C-alpha positions as CSV (number, residue, x, y, z in Angstrom):
1,X,-7.9,-7.5,6.1
2,X,-7.0,-11.1,5.7
3,X,-10.1,-12.1,7.7
4,X,-12.4,-10.2,5.3
5,X,-10.8,-12.1,2.4
6,X,-11.2,-15.5,4.1
7,X,-14.8,-14.7,5.0
8,X,-15.6,-13.6,1.4
9,X,-14.0,-16.8,0.0
10,X,-16.0,-19.0,2.5
11,X,-19.3,-17.2,1.5
12,X,-18.4,-17.8,-2.2
13,X,-17.8,-21.5,-1.6
14,X,-21.1,-21.8,0.3
15,X,-22.9,-20.0,-2.6
16,X,-21.3,-22.3,-5.2
17,X,-22.3,-25.4,-3.3
18,X,-25.8,-24.2,-2.7
19,X,-26.4,-23.2,-6.3
20,X,-24.6,-26.1,-8.0
21,X,-27.7,-27.7,-9.5
22,X,-29.5,-24.5,-10.5
23,X,-29.2,-22.9,-13.9
24,X,-29.4,-19.2,-15.0
25,X,-30.1,-17.8,-18.4
26,X,-28.2,-14.8,-19.6
27,X,-29.6,-12.9,-22.6
28,X,-26.9,-11.4,-24.8
29,X,-29.1,-10.1,-27.6
30,X,-32.8,-9.7,-26.9
31,X,-35.4,-10.7,-29.5
32,X,-36.6,-7.1,-30.1
33,X,-33.1,-5.8,-30.9
34,X,-32.5,-9.0,-32.9
35,X,-35.6,-8.2,-35.0
36,X,-34.5,-4.6,-35.6
37,X,-31.0,-5.7,-36.7
38,X,-32.3,-8.9,-38.5
39,X,-30.1,-11.1,-36.2
40,X,-31.2,-14.1,-34.3
41,X,-31.5,-13.5,-30.5
42,X,-28.6,-14.9,-28.4
43,X,-28.9,-16.3,-24.9
44,X,-26.6,-18.5,-22.8
45,X,-27.7,-20.9,-20.1
46,X,-25.1,-21.3,-17.4
47,X,-24.9,-23.3,-14.3
48,X,-25.7,-20.9,-11.4
49,X,-22.4,-21.8,-9.6
50,X,-20.4,-20.9,-12.7
51,X,-22.4,-17.7,-13.0
52,X,-21.7,-16.8,-9.4
53,X,-18.0,-17.5,-9.8
54,X,-17.8,-15.4,-13.0
55,X,-19.5,-12.4,-11.2
56,X,-17.2,-12.8,-8.2
57,X,-14.1,-12.9,-10.4
58,X,-15.3,-9.9,-12.4
59,X,-15.8,-8.0,-9.1
60,X,-12.4,-8.9,-7.9
61,X,-10.8,-7.8,-11.2
62,X,-12.7,-4.5,-11.2
63,X,-11.7,-3.8,-7.6
64,X,-8.0,-4.5,-8.4
65,X,-8.1,-2.1,-11.4
66,X,-10.0,0.5,-9.4
67,X,-7.6,0.5,-6.4
68,X,-4.3,-0.2,-8.1
69,X,-3.5,3.4,-9.0
70,X,-4.4,4.5,-5.4
71,X,-2.2,1.7,-4.0
72,X,0.7,2.7,-6.3
73,X,0.5,6.4,-5.4
74,X,0.4,5.6,-1.7
75,X,3.4,3.3,-2.1
76,X,5.4,6.1,-3.8
77,X,4.4,8.6,-1.0
78,X,5.4,6.1,1.6
79,X,8.8,5.5,0.0
80,X,9.4,9.3,-0.3
81,X,8.4,9.7,3.4
82,X,10.7,6.9,4.4
83,X,13.6,8.5,2.5
84,X,12.9,11.8,4.3
85,X,13.0,10.1,7.7
86,X,16.3,8.4,6.8
87,X,17.8,11.8,5.7
88,X,16.6,13.3,9.0
89,X,18.0,10.6,11.1
90,X,21.4,10.8,9.3
91,X,21.5,14.6,9.6
92,X,20.6,14.2,13.3
93,X,23.4,11.7,14.0
94,X,25.8,14.0,12.0
95,X,24.7,17.0,14.1
96,X,25.1,15.0,17.3
97,X,28.6,13.9,16.3
98,X,29.5,17.5,15.4
99,X,28.2,18.7,18.8
100,X,30.3,16.1,20.6
101,X,33.4,17.2,18.7
102,X,32.7,20.8,19.6
103,X,32.2,19.9,23.3
104,X,35.5,18.1,23.3
105,X,37.2,21.1,21.7
106,X,35.6,23.4,24.3
107,X,36.9,21.2,27.1
108,X,40.4,21.2,25.7
109,X,40.3,25.0,25.3
110,X,39.1,25.5,28.8
111,X,41.9,23.3,30.2
112,X,44.4,25.2,28.1
113,X,43.0,28.6,29.3
114,X,43.2,27.4,32.9
115,X,46.8,26.3,32.4
116,X,47.7,29.6,30.7
117,X,46.1,31.6,33.6
118,X,48.0,29.5,36.2
119,X,51.2,30.0,34.2
120,X,50.6,33.8,34.1
121,X,50.0,33.9,37.9
122,X,53.3,32.2,38.5
123,X,55.1,34.6,36.3
124,X,53.7,37.6,38.1
């Protein structure tokens, strides 16, 4: 992902350097609409490199606003999934410790049963 960002910045720099001396005219209000509204037509003449930079920044901002909700929802889902995994691992370790305690109790009970059986045989 970083490589795509670096390549896009390099392409932007090349475009800015190539178009530094060119100009571009941007019409804000055309002459026909201006005549209908009785307003003088408006147009701006920009350096082409500034125009390219403005278009690039507007594209970046629109991409951020477009993908921000998706990113935030995926981040929330990831946190919830991570919490579930932690709960599962805690319950697994708790279950394992319970199993170990039960195995120890079974071993103690087996020894006690063997001793009781030996004691009963001696008494008979």
